[in-house]
C-alpha positions as CSV (number, residue, x, y, z in Angstrom):
1,M,-15.5,97.2,-1.8
2,F,-16.8,94.8,-4.3
3,L,-13.3,94.6,-5.7
4,L,-11.7,94.1,-2.6
5,F,-13.8,91.0,-2.1
6,V,-12.9,89.8,-5.4
7,L,-9.2,90.0,-4.3
8,V,-9.5,88.5,-1.2
9,C,-11.7,85.3,-3.0
10,S,-9.2,85.6,-5.5
11,L,-6.0,85.1,-2.8
12,S,-8.2,82.7,-0.8
13,V,-8.7,80.4,-3.7
14,Q,-4.9,80.9,-4.9
15,A,-3.7,79.8,-1.2
16,S,-5.3,76.6,-1.4
17,P,-3.6,73.9,-0.5
18,P,-2.2,71.3,-3.1
19,S,-4.2,67.6,-3.0
20,Y,-3.6,64.3,-4.2
21,P,-5.7,61.4,-5.1
22,L,-3.5,58.4,-3.9
23,I,-4.6,54.7,-4.2
24,V,-3.3,53.1,-1.4
25,Q,-3.3,49.0,-0.9
26,I,-3.4,47.6,2.8
27,P,-4.0,44.0,3.9
28,L,-7.9,43.4,5.1
29,T,-6.8,42.8,8.2
30,I,-5.6,46.6,8.8
31,D,-7.9,49.6,9.6
32,I,-7.5,52.0,7.2
33,T,-9.2,54.8,9.4
34,N,-5.2,54.7,10.8
35,I,-3.7,55.2,7.8
36,V,-6.1,58.3,7.1
37,T,-5.5,59.6,10.4
38,A,-1.9,59.1,10.1
39,V,-1.7,60.7,6.3
40,G,-4.1,63.3,7.2
41,G,-5.6,62.6,4.3
42,K,-9.5,61.6,3.5
43,V,-11.6,58.1,2.0
44,I,-12.6,59.3,-1.6
45,D,-13.2,55.5,-2.5
46,A,-12.3,52.0,-1.8
47,I,-12.8,48.8,-3.8
48,P,-15.1,46.3,-1.4
49,G,-13.1,43.5,0.1
50,A,-10.0,44.2,-2.0
51,G,-8.5,47.0,0.5
52,T,-7.7,49.4,-2.0
53,Y,-8.6,52.7,-1.1
54,L,-8.6,55.9,-2.5
55,L,-7.4,58.7,-0.6
56,R,-6.8,62.5,-0.4
57,V,-3.8,63.4,0.6
58,P,-1.8,66.9,1.1
59,A,1.1,65.0,0.1
60,V,2.4,61.8,-1.2
61,P,3.9,59.7,2.0
62,P,7.3,59.1,2.2
63,S,8.6,55.4,1.6
64,W,9.8,54.5,5.3
65,M,6.1,55.7,6.0
66,L,4.1,53.5,4.0
67,S,6.0,50.4,5.6
68,R,5.4,51.4,8.6
69,L,1.5,51.9,8.4
70,G,1.3,48.6,7.0
71,I,0.4,50.0,3.3
72,Q,1.9,47.2,0.4
73,W,2.0,50.0,-2.2
74,T,0.6,53.6,-3.5
75,E,0.6,55.1,-6.6
76,L,-1.6,58.3,-8.1
77,N,-4.5,57.8,-9.5
78,E,-3.6,58.2,-13.1
79,G,-6.1,59.2,-16.0
80,A,-7.1,56.7,-18.8
81,M,-8.6,57.6,-22.5
82,L,-10.3,55.3,-24.7
83,P,-8.8,55.0,-28.0
84,G,-10.0,57.0,-30.7
85,F,-10.8,55.4,-34.0
86,G,-11.6,55.7,-37.5
87,E,-15.1,56.3,-38.5
88,L,-16.5,56.7,-41.9
89,G,-19.5,57.6,-41.4
90,V,-23.2,56.5,-39.7
91,L,-25.8,54.6,-41.6
92,A,-29.3,54.8,-41.8
93,L,-30.8,50.8,-43.2
94,P,-34.1,50.5,-44.9
95,P,-37.0,49.6,-42.3
96,D,-37.2,46.0,-43.2
97,A,-33.2,45.2,-42.3
98,A,-32.8,42.6,-39.6
99,P,-31.5,44.1,-36.7
100,D,-28.6,41.8,-36.6
101,W,-28.2,42.1,-40.8
102,Y,-23.8,43.0,-40.4
103,K,-23.5,39.7,-39.0
104,Q,-23.2,38.8,-42.8
105,Q,-20.6,41.4,-43.3
106,P,-16.9,40.0,-45.2
107,S,-15.0,40.4,-41.7
108,M,-17.5,38.1,-39.8
109,L,-17.7,35.7,-42.6
110,L,-13.6,35.6,-42.4
111,I,-13.9,34.5,-39.5
112,R,-16.8,32.0,-40.0
113,S,-18.5,33.4,-36.8
114,A,-21.8,32.5,-38.2
115,D,-20.9,29.0,-39.2
116,A,-19.4,28.4,-36.0
117,L,-23.3,29.3,-34.1
118,L,-24.2,25.4,-35.2
119,Y,-22.0,24.5,-32.3
120,S,-22.3,27.0,-29.7
121,T,-24.4,30.3,-29.4
122,G,-22.7,31.3,-26.1
123,R,-25.7,30.4,-23.9
124,A,-25.1,31.1,-20.2
125,V,-22.0,33.1,-20.8
126,V,-21.8,36.9,-19.6
127,I,-19.5,39.0,-21.2
128,A,-18.5,42.1,-19.0
129,D,-17.5,45.2,-21.1
130,I,-16.1,47.6,-19.8
131,N,-16.5,50.8,-21.6
132,S,-18.7,53.8,-22.5
133,K,-22.2,54.2,-22.3
134,V,-24.5,51.7,-24.3
135,D,-27.7,52.5,-26.1
136,V,-29.6,49.7,-24.3
137,A,-32.8,50.7,-26.8
138,H,-30.4,49.7,-29.4
139,P,-32.6,47.2,-32.0
140,A,-28.9,45.0,-32.5
141,L,-28.9,44.7,-28.3
142,I,-32.3,44.2,-27.5
143,G,-32.0,40.8,-25.4
144,H,-28.1,40.7,-25.6
145,L,-28.0,42.8,-22.5
146,T,-28.0,42.0,-18.6
147,T,-27.8,44.3,-15.8
148,G,-24.7,46.7,-15.7
149,Y,-23.8,49.6,-13.5
150,D,-22.7,53.3,-14.4
151,F,-19.7,54.0,-12.8
152,V,-19.8,57.5,-14.0
153,A,-23.2,58.4,-13.0
154,N,-22.2,56.6,-9.6
155,K,-18.6,58.2,-9.0
156,P,-17.2,60.3,-6.0
157,T,-16.9,63.6,-7.4
158,G,-13.8,66.3,-6.9
159,P,-11.2,67.6,-8.6
160,T,-8.9,65.2,-6.7
161,T,-10.1,61.8,-7.7
162,L,-7.8,62.3,-10.6
163,N,-4.2,63.1,-10.9
164,Q,-4.2,66.0,-13.1
165,S,-0.5,65.5,-14.3
166,S,-1.5,62.5,-15.1
167,A,-0.9,61.4,-19.5
168,S,-3.9,60.3,-21.2
169,F,-3.6,59.4,-24.7
170,M,-5.9,58.6,-28.0
171,D,-4.9,56.9,-31.0
172,Q,-6.7,57.9,-34.1
173,P,-6.3,55.2,-36.8
174,P,-7.1,56.5,-40.7
175,S,-10.4,55.8,-42.2
176,F,-10.6,54.1,-45.4
177,I,-13.0,51.1,-47.1
178,D,-11.8,48.3,-49.0
179,Q,-13.7,47.2,-52.1
180,S,-14.9,44.5,-50.4
181,S,-16.8,46.2,-47.4
182,A,-18.1,48.9,-49.7
183,S,-19.8,46.3,-51.9
184,F,-21.6,44.5,-48.8
185,M,-22.5,48.2,-48.0
186,D,-24.2,48.4,-51.5
187,R,-25.8,45.0,-50.9
188,V,-27.6,46.2,-47.6
189,S,-28.8,49.1,-49.2
190,A,-27.3,51.4,-46.5
191,T,-27.5,55.0,-46.5
192,F,-24.5,57.7,-44.9
193,L,-26.2,60.4,-42.9
194,D,-25.0,63.2,-43.6
195,Q,-22.6,63.9,-40.1
196,S,-22.8,68.0,-40.4
197,S,-26.4,68.1,-39.6
198,A,-26.9,65.0,-37.6
199,S,-27.9,65.8,-34.3
200,F,-26.8,62.4,-32.9
201,M,-23.5,63.2,-33.8
202,D,-20.7,65.1,-31.5
203,D,-17.2,65.8,-32.6
204,N,-16.4,67.0,-29.2
205,N,-17.3,63.7,-27.4
206,P,-14.9,60.6,-29.0
207,A,-16.4,57.8,-26.6
208,Y,-20.1,58.6,-27.4
209,S,-20.4,55.6,-29.6
210,H,-17.5,53.3,-28.3
211,G,-19.4,51.5,-26.1
212,T,-22.7,50.6,-28.3
213,L,-20.1,49.6,-31.2
214,C,-18.1,46.5,-29.1
215,A,-21.7,45.8,-28.0
216,G,-23.1,45.1,-31.1
217,V,-19.7,42.8,-32.4
218,I,-20.1,40.7,-29.2
219,A,-24.0,40.0,-29.8
220,A,-23.0,39.4,-33.4
221,V,-21.1,36.6,-32.7
222,A,-22.3,35.7,-29.3
223,P,-25.6,36.0,-29.9
224,D,-27.3,33.7,-26.8
225,S,-24.6,35.0,-24.5
226,M,-25.5,38.1,-22.2
227,I,-23.5,41.7,-22.6
228,M,-22.6,43.1,-18.9
229,P,-22.5,46.8,-19.7
230,L,-20.4,48.5,-17.4
231,R,-19.8,52.5,-17.6
232,V,-16.9,53.4,-16.7
233,F,-15.5,55.9,-19.6
234,D,-17.6,59.2,-20.0
235,D,-19.1,60.5,-23.5
236,R,-15.2,62.7,-24.0
237,G,-13.5,58.6,-23.1
238,S,-11.8,60.1,-19.8
239,A,-11.8,57.5,-17.2
240,D,-9.2,56.7,-14.4
241,V,-6.5,53.5,-13.2
242,F,-8.9,53.3,-9.7
243,T,-12.6,53.2,-11.7
244,I,-11.3,50.7,-14.2
245,A,-10.2,48.4,-11.5
246,K,-13.1,48.5,-9.5
247,A,-15.3,47.6,-12.6
248,I,-12.7,44.9,-13.1
249,R,-13.5,43.3,-9.6
250,Y,-17.1,43.9,-9.8
251,A,-17.6,41.9,-13.5
252,V,-16.1,38.9,-11.2
253,Q,-18.2,38.9,-8.4
254,Q,-21.1,39.6,-10.5
255,G,-20.4,36.3,-12.7
256,A,-18.7,37.4,-15.5
257,Q,-16.4,34.6,-16.9
258,I,-15.3,37.1,-19.7
259,I,-14.6,40.8,-19.6
260,N,-13.9,42.6,-22.3
261,M,-10.8,45.6,-21.9
262,S,-11.1,48.1,-25.6
263,Y,-8.7,50.8,-24.3
264,G,-5.2,50.9,-22.5
265,T,-3.1,53.1,-21.1
266,L,1.0,53.4,-21.3
267,N,1.2,53.2,-17.3
268,D,2.1,50.1,-15.7
269,S,-0.1,50.2,-12.8
270,P,-0.4,48.1,-9.8
271,T,-4.2,48.9,-9.2
272,L,-5.0,47.7,-12.4
273,Q,-2.7,45.1,-12.5
274,S,-3.8,43.7,-9.2
275,A,-7.2,43.8,-10.5
276,I,-6.3,41.9,-13.5
277,K,-5.0,39.2,-11.3
278,F,-8.1,38.6,-9.2
279,A,-9.8,38.1,-12.6
280,L,-8.1,35.0,-13.7
281,N,-7.2,33.7,-10.6
282,K,-11.5,33.3,-10.7
283,N,-11.1,31.8,-14.1
284,V,-12.1,34.7,-15.6
285,V,-11.1,35.2,-19.8
286,V,-9.4,38.9,-20.1
287,V,-9.6,40.1,-23.8
288,A,-7.8,43.5,-24.2
289,S,-7.0,45.4,-27.3
290,A,-3.6,45.5,-28.4
291,G,-3.7,49.6,-29.4
292,N,-3.1,51.5,-32.3
293,K,-0.1,53.2,-32.3
294,N,1.5,50.9,-34.5
295,T,4.3,50.2,-32.3
296,S,5.8,47.8,-30.1
297,V,5.6,49.6,-26.9
298,P,3.7,47.6,-24.5
299,Q,0.1,49.5,-23.5
300,Y,-1.4,48.3,-20.2
301,P,-3.5,46.1,-19.5
302,A,-3.2,44.3,-22.6
303,A,0.5,43.8,-21.7
304,Y,-0.2,41.9,-18.5
305,N,0.6,38.2,-18.8
306,G,-2.8,36.0,-18.4
307,V,-4.4,38.4,-21.0
308,I,-5.5,37.6,-24.6
309,T,-4.5,40.8,-26.3
310,V,-5.9,41.5,-29.8
311,A,-3.9,43.1,-33.1
312,A,-6.2,44.0,-35.4
313,T,-5.9,42.7,-39.3
314,D,-7.7,43.1,-42.7
315,L,-9.8,41.2,-45.1
316,F,-6.4,40.2,-46.6
317,D,-5.0,38.9,-42.8
318,R,-2.5,41.9,-43.2
319,K,-1.6,43.8,-40.0
320,A,-4.1,46.9,-39.9
321,P,-1.7,49.9,-40.7
322,F,-2.5,51.3,-36.8
323,S,-2.3,48.0,-35.0
324,N,0.7,47.4,-32.6
325,Y,1.9,44.7,-32.5
326,G,5.0,42.9,-30.7
327,G,5.3,39.8,-28.1
328,D,2.1,40.3,-25.8
329,V,0.2,40.1,-28.6
330,Y,-2.0,36.9,-28.7
331,V,-4.3,36.5,-31.4
332,D,-5.8,38.7,-34.1
333,A,-9.2,39.6,-35.8
334,P,-10.3,42.1,-38.3
335,G,-10.8,45.6,-36.9
336,V,-11.1,47.3,-40.4
337,N,-14.1,48.9,-41.5
338,I,-15.7,46.7,-38.7
339,F,-19.8,47.6,-39.2
340,S,-21.3,47.3,-36.0
341,A,-24.4,49.2,-34.1
342,Y,-24.5,52.9,-33.3
343,P,-26.8,54.7,-30.8
344,G,-30.3,55.7,-31.8
345,G,-30.7,52.8,-33.5
346,Y,-28.2,53.4,-36.1
347,Y,-24.8,51.2,-37.5
348,S,-21.4,52.9,-38.8
349,V,-18.1,51.2,-40.0
350,V,-15.2,51.8,-38.0
351,S,-11.4,51.0,-37.5
352,G,-9.6,50.1,-34.3
353,T,-8.0,47.4,-32.4
354,S,-10.8,48.1,-29.9
355,F,-13.4,46.5,-32.5
356,S,-11.2,43.4,-32.6
357,A,-11.2,42.6,-29.5
358,P,-15.1,42.4,-28.9
359,A,-14.9,39.4,-31.8
360,V,-12.5,37.8,-29.6
361,A,-14.1,38.3,-26.3
362,G,-17.6,36.6,-28.6
363,T,-15.3,34.0,-29.5
364,A,-14.4,33.2,-26.2
365,A,-18.1,33.0,-24.7
366,L,-18.5,30.8,-27.6
367,I,-15.6,28.8,-26.0
368,R,-16.5,29.2,-22.3
369,S,-20.1,27.9,-23.5
370,L,-18.8,24.3,-23.9
371,H,-15.9,24.0,-22.2
372,A,-15.2,25.0,-18.0
373,T,-11.3,25.9,-18.3
374,G,-8.4,26.5,-21.5
375,V,-10.9,29.0,-23.5
376,P,-7.3,30.9,-24.4
377,G,-6.0,27.4,-25.6
378,Y,-8.7,26.4,-27.9
379,I,-8.7,30.1,-29.4
380,A,-5.0,29.9,-30.0
381,G,-5.4,26.5,-31.6
382,A,-7.2,27.5,-34.3
383,A,-5.8,30.4,-35.3
384,I,-4.0,31.1,-38.3
385,N,-1.4,31.9,-38.8
386,I,-0.5,35.2,-40.9
387,D,3.0,35.4,-40.7
388,S,3.9,34.8,-44.6
389,K,1.2,38.0,-44.9
390,N,3.3,40.2,-42.8
391,L,6.7,39.6,-42.9
392,N,8.4,42.8,-41.5
393,Y,6.0,41.6,-38.7
394,A,6.7,38.1,-38.5
395,G,6.5,36.5,-34.7
396,Q,4.6,39.6,-33.4
397,L,1.2,38.6,-34.3
398,G,1.0,36.3,-31.6
399,Y,-1.2,32.5,-32.7
400,G,-2.4,34.7,-35.8
401,R,-6.0,35.5,-37.0
402,I,-9.1,33.9,-35.3
403,D,-11.3,31.4,-37.2
404,V,-14.2,30.9,-34.5
405,L,-15.2,27.5,-36.3
406,R,-12.4,25.8,-35.8
407,A,-12.3,27.0,-32.2
408,V,-15.4,25.4,-31.3
409,K,-16.2,22.5,-34.1
410,P,-15.5,18.7,-32.2
411,D,-12.6,17.1,-33.9
């Protein structure tokens, strides 16, 4: 009898009809109820005021049905992953070290971020960082965070909220350290902890520290700005296009003037592009990392028009070996051996375009505190052309490496 019961249950599971997570865009004048009824689906989630819905449907509707129902476009809800990043280890500092000690690291000195604070500190500017969880109690972030939102904890659950066949990617730049960074580490008397015995390290959670590290960079560059932490990626670095788009619109509606996005997907998504356009039309500066594949193949949202796409360089203004390049790149910022905050009150040394982008987002905040418009132009106009140091990538690194002081200092 027991075996028969198991067999019946197994057949029942196998007989379950397939379903698909479908993003639907409709005019605000159309009632989504009629569309749901017509396609035999169910509403899973919605982006307020956008006419964008996430449905669960038994089949993707044919194109003729879309136009008849007034649907502007649809796409399956594809997955996205935070990029991996080279991490050298976790640092413990002496008790008397200042929480923001790392603002004097070589990469920050190169872009002259500390000198720029004489002219602007980013006061009254809100930077939304769409990322993984942030350690809100970290000493380097206390006083720098404003109210955020956890889209992971409040996300509708179910196997069809994401297209299970979607292709995600993780970039993994190499870990290395140059002599300049090494000597700086010696000066601050930092001690690397044993990763194998550190309980706060979890190799199965590649995104565990990503949000905290990016926020730490922003706080160092623009200390009087307020960082709005928006958790979209779970601890394994997984998210989806619909939730990212929802977070972008949320950031704009909650008053963010800058949005940092240290991630990307290879899929050109109309849902994501629509959210980016919404932000840009509201005079929000959008910054995104170029990617860590050492390729000119575009990733999104970095490749969308109007986005400040950031490639990574080293202390000698050379393109980082892992950094993407190409016509989509707007400017460059140091992304090799970057010191920043790590969960649990620790610090780490990391590499990746993920940590170049927040330096530019912080720079944008300093400028936005002085100028209501034209932020990208100020960043570009102050950039240092580095083509002579990157002959193989001439013309593919945008306007050059950022100089924060030049961007904010009056003429």
